C-alpha positions in Angstrom: 41.5 -11.1 -68.3 37.9 -10.6 -68.7 35.8 -9.8 -65.3 32.3 -11.7 -65.0 30.0 -12.2 -61.9 32.3 -13.8 -59.0 35.4 -15.6 -61.0 37.5 -12.8 -59.2 36.5 -13.7 -56.0 39.8 -16.5 -56.1 42.3 -14.1 -56.3 41.5 -12.1 -53.0 43.5 -14.6 -50.6 46.6 -14.1 -52.9 46.9 -10.4 -53.7 46.5 -8.5 -51.4 47.5 -4.5 -51.4 48.7 -2.2 -48.5 46.9 1.0 -49.8 45.4 3.8 -48.2 42.6 3.2 -45.7 39.2 2.2 -46.8 36.1 3.7 -44.9 32.7 3.2 -45.2 30.5 5.7 -43.9 26.8 5.4 -44.2 24.8 9.0 -44.8 22.1 9.8 -43.3 24.5 8.7 -40.3 21.7 8.1 -38.1 19.0 6.2 -40.6 15.3 5.5 -40.1 13.7 2.4 -41.6 12.3 3.3 -44.9 15.1 6.4 -45.2 17.1 5.6 -48.4 20.6 5.2 -47.3 24.0 5.7 -49.1 27.1 3.9 -47.7 29.3 6.3 -48.9 33.3 5.1 -49.9 36.7 6.9 -49.4 40.1 6.2 -49.7 40.0 4.4 -53.3 43.0 4.5 -55.3 40.9 5.2 -58.5 42.3 2.1 -60.1 39.4 -0.2 -59.3 38.0 -3.2 -61.2 35.3 -4.2 -59.8 33.8 -4.5 -56.2 31.9 -6.8 -54.1 30.2 -5.8 -51.2 29.0 -8.2 -48.5 26.5 -8.0 -45.3 27.8 -10.0 -42.7 30.8 -10.7 -40.3 33.3 -11.9 -43.4 33.6 -12.2 -47.2 31.7 -15.4 -47.5 29.7 -15.8 -50.9 26.7 -16.6 -48.2 26.7 -12.5 -47.5 27.8 -11.4 -50.9 24.9 -8.7 -52.1 26.6 -8.0 -55.1 29.3 -7.3 -57.2 30.1 -4.5 -59.9 32.7 -4.4 -63.1 33.6 -0.9 -63.2 34.3 -1.1 -67.1 30.8 -2.6 -68.1 28.7 -1.4 -64.9 27.5 -4.5 -64.7 26.0 -5.5 -61.9 25.3 -9.3 -60.2 22.9 -9.7 -57.1 24.3 -12.3 -54.6 22.2 -14.4 -51.8 22.5 -11.9 -49.6 20.6 -9.2 -51.9 17.5 -8.0 -50.9 16.3 -6.2 -53.8 17.0 -2.9 -52.6 20.6 -2.4 -53.2 22.7 -1.4 -55.9 26.3 -0.1 -56.5 27.2 2.9 -57.6 30.1 3.2 -59.7 32.5 5.1 -57.3 32.0 2.0 -55.4 29.5 3.3 -52.9 26.3 1.1 -51.9 22.6 2.8 -52.1 19.7 1.4 -50.0 16.5 2.1 -51.0 13.4 2.2 -48.5 16.2 0.6 -45.8 14.4 -1.9 -43.3 15.8 -2.6 -39.3 17.4 -6.0 -41.1 19.6 -4.0 -42.8 21.6 -3.2 -39.8 25.0 -5.1 -39.5 28.4 -4.9 -40.7 29.2 -4.1 -44.4 32.0 -5.7 -46.2 33.1 -4.0 -49.4 36.3 -5.8 -51.5 37.8 -4.2 -54.2 40.0 -5.2 -57.0 42.6 -3.1 -58.9 44.6 -3.1 -62.1 47.4 -5.0 -60.4 45.0 -7.6 -59.3 45.4 -7.1 -55.6 42.4 -6.4 -53.8 41.7 -4.0 -50.9 38.9 -4.5 -48.4 36.7 -1.8 -46.0 34.4 -2.5 -43.1 31.7 -0.2 -42.0 28.8 -0.8 -39.6 25.2 0.3 -40.2 22.0 0.9 -37.7 19.1 1.1 -39.3 16.6 2.8 -36.3 12.9 1.5 -36.1 9.7 3.6 -35.9 8.9 2.3 -33.3 5.4 1.6 -32.6 3.5 2.7 -28.7 4.6 0.4 -25.9 1.8 -0.8 -23.4 2.5 -0.9 -20.0 1.4 -4.3 -17.9 0.9 -4.6 -14.3 0.7 -7.4 -12.3 -2.1 -5.4 -9.7 -4.1 -2.0 -10.5 -5.7 -2.4 -7.0 -3.0 -2.6 -4.1 -2.3 -2.7 -0.3 -0.2 -0.4 1.4 3.0 -1.9 2.4 1.6 -5.8 2.2 1.3 -5.7 -1.7 4.2 -5.6 -4.5 4.0 -4.1 -7.7 5.2 -5.1 -10.9 5.1 -3.0 -13.8 6.1 -4.4 -17.4 7.4 -1.7 -20.1 6.0 -4.3 -23.4 7.5 -2.9 -26.4 8.9 -5.1 -29.6 11.8 -3.3 -30.5 14.7 -2.3 -28.8 15.3 0.7 -27.6 16.1 2.5 -24.6 13.3 2.9 -21.8 12.0 6.2 -19.5 9.3 5.9 -17.0 7.2 8.6 -15.9 4.8 9.0 -12.7 2.0 11.5 -13.3 3.2 13.0 -16.5 6.5 13.3 -14.7 10.2 11.6 -14.9 10.3 9.0 -12.6 11.4 9.9 -9.4 14.7 8.5 -8.1 13.4 6.4 -5.3 11.4 4.7 -7.5 14.2 4.6 -10.1 15.3 2.1 -7.6 12.8 -0.5 -8.8 14.2 -1.2 -12.3 15.9 -4.0 -13.8 18.5 -3.6 -15.6 17.5 -3.0 -19.3 15.0 -0.4 -17.1 11.7 -2.5 -18.9 10.2 -4.1 -15.4 9.7 -1.6 -12.0 9.2 -3.4 -9.0 8.2 -1.5 -5.8 8.2 -3.9 -2.8 5.6 -2.7 -0.2 3.8 -0.4 -2.2 3.2 2.8 -0.2 0.5 5.2 -0.9 2.8 7.9 -2.3 3.0 6.1 -5.1 -0.6 5.6 -6.4 -1.6 7.3 -9.5 -0.7 7.3 -13.5 2.3 5.1 -14.8 3.8 5.2 -18.5 6.8 4.3 -20.4 8.5 5.2 -23.4 10.3 3.8 -25.9 13.4 6.0 -27.7 16.0 6.1 -30.3 17.7 8.5 -32.0 14.8 9.4 -34.9 11.6 8.0 -32.6 9.6 8.1 -29.8 6.6 6.5 -28.5 4.7 6.9 -25.0 2.3 5.0 -23.8 -0.8 4.8 -22.2 -0.9 5.7 -18.7 -2.1 2.6 -16.0 -3.5 3.8 -13.1 -2.5 2.4 -10.0 -5.0 2.7 -6.2 -2.8 1.6 -3.0 -5.4 0.8 -0.6 -4.9 1.9 3.5 -6.2 3.0 6.3 -8.2 3.7 8.4 -5.4 5.4 10.2 -6.5 8.6 13.0 -9.8 7.6 13.6 -11.6 10.1 15.7 -15.1 11.4 16.6 -15.7 14.9 15.8 -17.8 17.8 17.1 -18.4 21.1 15.4 -14.9 20.3 13.9 -12.8 19.9 17.5 -11.7 16.4 17.7 -13.4 14.4 20.8 -11.9 11.6 21.0 -11.3 10.3 24.5 -13.4 13.3 26.0 -16.2 13.6 27.8 -19.0 16.0 25.8 -21.7 17.5 28.3 -25.2 18.3 26.2 -27.8 20.5 27.7 -31.2 18.9 28.3 -33.8 18.3 25.1 -30.7 19.7 22.7 -29.5 17.9 19.1 -25.7 16.7 19.3 -24.0 16.0 16.2 -21.0 13.4 16.0 -18.8 12.9 12.6 -16.4 10.0 12.6 -13.4 11.0 10.4 -10.1 8.8 9.5 -7.6 8.6 6.7 -8.4 5.9 5.0 -9.0 4.4 1.2 -11.5 3.8 0.1 -13.5 5.6 2.5 -14.0 2.8 5.4 -18.0 1.8 6.2 -19.0 2.7 9.7 -20.7 1.2 12.8 -21.6 2.8 15.8 -22.2 1.7 19.3 -24.0 3.0 22.3 -22.3 1.4 25.6 -21.2 -1.6 23.5 -24.8 -1.8 21.6 -24.6 -1.5 18.0 -26.9 1.6 16.6 -28.6 1.5 13.4 -26.3 4.1 12.0 -23.9 3.0 8.7 -23.7 6.7 8.2 -20.2 9.0 8.8 -22.1 10.6 11.7 -24.3 10.4 14.2 -27.0 12.5 15.1 -29.1 13.4 18.6 -32.2 15.0 17.7 -33.0 15.7 21.8 -30.6 14.9 24.3 -32.3 12.7 27.2 -30.8 10.9 30.1 -31.2 7.8 27.5 -29.0 9.0 25.3 -26.5 9.4 27.9 -22.9 7.0 27.7 -20.1 6.0 25.8 -20.1 6.6 22.2 -17.9 4.2 19.9 -17.3 4.7 15.7 -15.7 1.9 14.1 -14.4 2.3 10.7 -13.8 -1.1 8.8 -11.7 -1.0 5.4 -13.0 -3.7 3.5 -10.0 -4.1 1.0 -7.3 -3.4 3.8 -9.3 -5.6 6.3 -8.1 -3.2 8.7 -10.7 -1.1 11.5 -10.1 1.4 13.5 -12.1 2.8 16.3 -12.4 6.1 18.5 -14.8 6.7 21.7 -16.4 9.5 23.8 -18.4 10.0 26.4 -22.0 11.9 26.4 -23.4 13.3 29.5 -26.3 15.6 30.1 -25.4 18.5 31.8 -25.5 19.1 35.4 -28.0 21.7 35.3 -30.6 19.3 34.6 -32.2 18.0 37.4 -36.2 18.6 36.6 -38.4 15.7 35.3 -41.0 17.3 33.2 -43.3 15.4 30.1 -43.8 17.0 26.5 -46.8 15.1 24.9 -45.5 14.5 21.1 -47.0 16.0 19.5 -47.9 18.9 21.1 -51.7 19.2 19.9 -52.9 15.4 19.2 -56.2 15.9 17.5 -58.9 12.7 18.0 -57.7 9.3 16.5 -54.1 10.0 16.4 -51.4 8.7 18.9 -49.6 10.5 21.5 -46.3 9.7 23.3 -46.2 11.3 26.8 -42.3 11.3 26.6 -40.4 11.9 30.1 -37.3 14.0 30.1 -34.8 13.8 32.8 -36.1 11.3 34.5 -34.1 9.1 37.4 -30.8 7.7 36.4 -31.3 5.3 39.0 -34.8 4.4 38.5 -36.6 1.4 40.0 -39.8 1.1 39.0 -42.7 3.8 38.3 -46.5 4.1 37.3 -49.0 6.1 35.2 -52.0 6.8 36.3 -55.3 8.3 34.4 -56.1 11.0 37.0 -54.3 11.7 40.6 -51.8 8.5 42.0 -54.2 6.0 42.8 -54.8 2.1 42.6 -58.1 2.7 40.8 -56.5 5.1 38.7 -53.5 3.4 37.2 -52.9 2.4 33.7 -49.6 0.5 34.6 -46.9 0.0 36.4 -42.9 -0.7 35.0 -41.4 -3.5 37.2 -37.4 -3.9 37.9 -37.4 -6.4 35.0 -38.0 -4.1 32.8 -41.4 -5.7 32.1 -44.8 -3.3 32.7 -48.3 -4.6 33.9 -51.8 -3.4 33.2 -53.6 -1.6 35.9 -57.2 -1.0 36.8 -57.7 1.5 34.2 -55.8 0.2 31.2 -57.8 0.5 28.1 -55.9 -1.2 26.3 -54.4 1.7 24.2 -50.9 2.6 26.5 -47.8 1.2 26.5 -45.6 2.0 28.7 -41.4 2.4 28.0 -38.2 2.2 29.8 -37.6 5.6 29.7 -40.9 6.2 31.7 -42.7 7.4 28.5 -46.2 6.7 27.5 -48.2 6.0 24.5 -52.1 6.2 24.0 -52.9 5.0 21.0 -56.2 6.5 18.8 -57.1 9.3 20.8 -60.7 10.2 21.7 -62.1 12.9 23.3 -62.2 11.2 26.7 -58.8 10.5 27.0 -57.9 14.3 27.9 -57.3 15.4 31.2 -54.2 14.8 34.0 -52.2 12.2 34.0 -50.3 11.2 36.6 -46.4 9.8 36.4 -45.1 8.7 39.7 -41.6 7.5 39.7 -39.4 5.7 42.2 -35.5 5.3 42.6 -33.0 2.6 43.6 -33.0 4.7 47.5 -36.6 4.8 47.8 -36.9 8.6 46.8 -40.6 8.8 45.1 -41.6 11.8 42.9 -44.8 12.5 41.1 -45.2 14.9 38.4 -48.7 15.8 36.4 -49.8 16.7 32.7 -52.7 17.8 31.5 -53.5 16.4 28.1 -55.7 18.7 25.6 -57.3 16.3 23.0 -58.6 18.6 19.9 -62.2 16.8 17.8 -61.5 16.2 14.4 -62.7 18.9 12.4 
């Protein structure tokens, strides 16, 4: 009987051989896409007249790849032929430039001289050359203990997934947040130590590809807000400072990002938004409670710390210091009072001895000052007893007298001889 095409398929349901088992093995054993693969057949009797190859779960014409007649070498492509398959005389099947779509079950059906058929089964897995995956995040800037992180390893190919953190294999504690397929990483209540670079890697036996890193920032704080002087924590302490000396206070905290700062003295905000506060010349006016408030614009949290700053006990004498110390004609000069009484009730400045005709101005308990008989319109008084004389002329040189009265009725007078240099 002449065998042509697939005409002998009808016999297979009746004549079944009980010969040796046919085995089908792919070579190479773990092929990659693009490889030339041979499905090597073993266990044939050597008396085969024809072969049928199927790519599918059963012997069905729709899955037929090719039929081959041994005596003539004629090969007839079937519906499942992709243009890459060729049957060898020994029954093996070559697949040139295999694709992942060639993966699946393969069935070889043989017909021998006794018109008996034998069937062998094999399985082929063609592994993809994996494209670079991409890590996608629900957020890249998160707030500690408040936000949830979700990372997705996006890859078009089925593959195993590994995660990396800062270039190292993902810590066990973080791996607990992985989905069953390893592609989704979830962290509830993200922590600061989990900020950094995340990557995922997809792999199969023939290919591996790692994503570009995605960097996560975790905001926290401010915490442990403290005021420091000369690298020594001073929060809650009393700092005593000598009269007319300088003092620098630093506000430190643990925070991401760096917080914004607000300084206050005795509850009143100061014009200072830096992380440090400098007192250049300590006087009684600078005494009080200094508070630093640190605010984090990302977490919306804040913290504060306070210290008490006082003049050293040795400061008892009141003095007048002209600023500048050697003023010239046309300049302004401030007669700065240092060590003035803390319980001050009222003070008065005089041009010459302390007598009413010589009075320049007086400071009232209300905080306002009033001009005296000797006021020229160029003198201004301040709450700390200091006196500003504007646009000096040579006749402003001479004696100035300050008289203070405390709440206890104590009176004190102090004199200064002001010198005014003429213009060159």
